[in-house]
C-alpha positions as CSV (number, residue, x, y, z in Angstrom):
1,X,37.2,70.0,118.1
2,X,40.1,72.2,117.1
3,X,43.3,70.3,117.0
4,X,45.5,73.3,117.4
5,X,46.6,75.2,120.5
6,X,48.1,78.6,121.1
7,X,50.9,78.5,123.6
8,X,53.6,80.9,124.8
9,X,57.0,79.6,125.6
10,X,59.1,81.7,127.9
11,X,62.9,82.0,128.0
12,X,64.0,84.6,130.5
13,X,62.6,87.9,129.3
14,X,61.8,86.5,125.9
15,X,58.5,85.1,124.9
16,X,57.7,82.9,121.9
17,X,54.0,82.7,121.0
18,X,53.2,79.6,118.9
19,X,50.3,77.8,117.4
20,X,50.9,74.1,117.6
21,X,49.1,70.8,117.2
22,X,47.4,70.0,120.5
23,X,48.8,66.4,120.6
24,X,52.3,67.8,120.4
25,X,52.1,70.2,123.3
26,X,54.0,67.9,125.6
27,X,57.0,67.9,123.2
28,X,57.1,71.7,123.1
29,X,56.9,71.9,126.9
30,X,59.6,69.3,127.3
31,X,61.8,71.2,124.8
32,X,61.2,74.4,126.7
33,X,62.2,72.8,130.0
34,X,65.3,71.2,128.4
35,X,66.5,74.6,127.0
36,X,65.9,76.3,130.4
37,X,67.8,73.5,132.2
38,X,70.8,73.6,129.8
39,X,70.9,77.4,129.7
40,X,70.8,77.5,133.5
41,X,73.7,75.0,133.6
42,X,75.9,77.1,131.4
43,X,75.1,80.4,133.1
44,X,76.0,78.9,136.5
45,X,79.1,77.0,135.2
46,X,80.5,79.8,133.0
47,X,79.7,83.2,134.7
48,X,80.4,86.4,132.9
49,X,79.6,85.3,129.3
50,X,77.1,87.1,127.1
51,X,73.5,85.9,126.6
52,X,74.4,85.0,123.0
53,X,77.3,82.8,124.2
54,X,75.0,81.0,126.6
55,X,72.5,80.5,123.8
56,X,75.3,79.1,121.6
57,X,76.5,76.7,124.3
58,X,72.9,75.6,124.9
59,X,72.1,75.0,121.2
60,X,75.4,73.2,120.7
61,X,74.8,71.0,123.7
62,X,71.3,70.0,122.6
63,X,72.4,69.5,119.0
64,X,75.2,67.2,120.2
65,X,72.8,65.2,122.3
66,X,70.6,64.7,119.2
67,X,73.5,63.6,117.0
68,X,74.6,61.1,119.7
69,X,71.1,59.7,119.9
70,X,70.9,59.1,116.2
71,X,73.8,56.7,116.4
72,X,72.4,54.9,119.5
73,X,69.5,53.3,117.7
74,X,68.4,50.0,119.1
75,X,68.5,47.4,116.3
76,X,67.2,44.5,118.4
77,X,63.5,45.0,117.4
78,X,64.6,44.9,113.7
79,X,66.7,41.8,114.3
80,X,63.8,40.0,115.9
81,X,61.8,40.6,112.8
82,X,64.7,39.5,110.5
83,X,65.8,36.4,112.4
84,X,63.1,34.1,110.9
85,X,64.0,35.4,107.4
86,X,67.7,34.9,108.0
87,X,67.0,31.3,109.2
88,X,65.1,30.6,106.1
89,X,67.9,32.0,103.9
90,X,70.5,30.0,105.8
91,X,68.4,26.8,105.5
92,X,67.9,27.4,101.7
93,X,71.6,28.0,101.2
94,X,72.4,24.9,103.2
95,X,70.2,22.8,101.0
96,X,71.8,24.1,97.8
97,X,75.4,23.5,98.9
């Protein structure tokens, strides 16, 4: 079975043919949808701008979302793994004091 897939993403009058991994198609489709949604938001919220300006607004919006998500990492799963080790360290330190 071939694990690649040819798809065409559409943005207005533009088309973007791509060959992607089959198991990643959902991510490409979701990204396409997100771009169209944000582009639509900016065209309706700021009429009269150039297509390039709407693209810049869209790209900046999505990049900002990505950067925010980088800082919102949930540390709880890591802490659950570290708690037993921390307890051992604290117990060992308590014995040596």
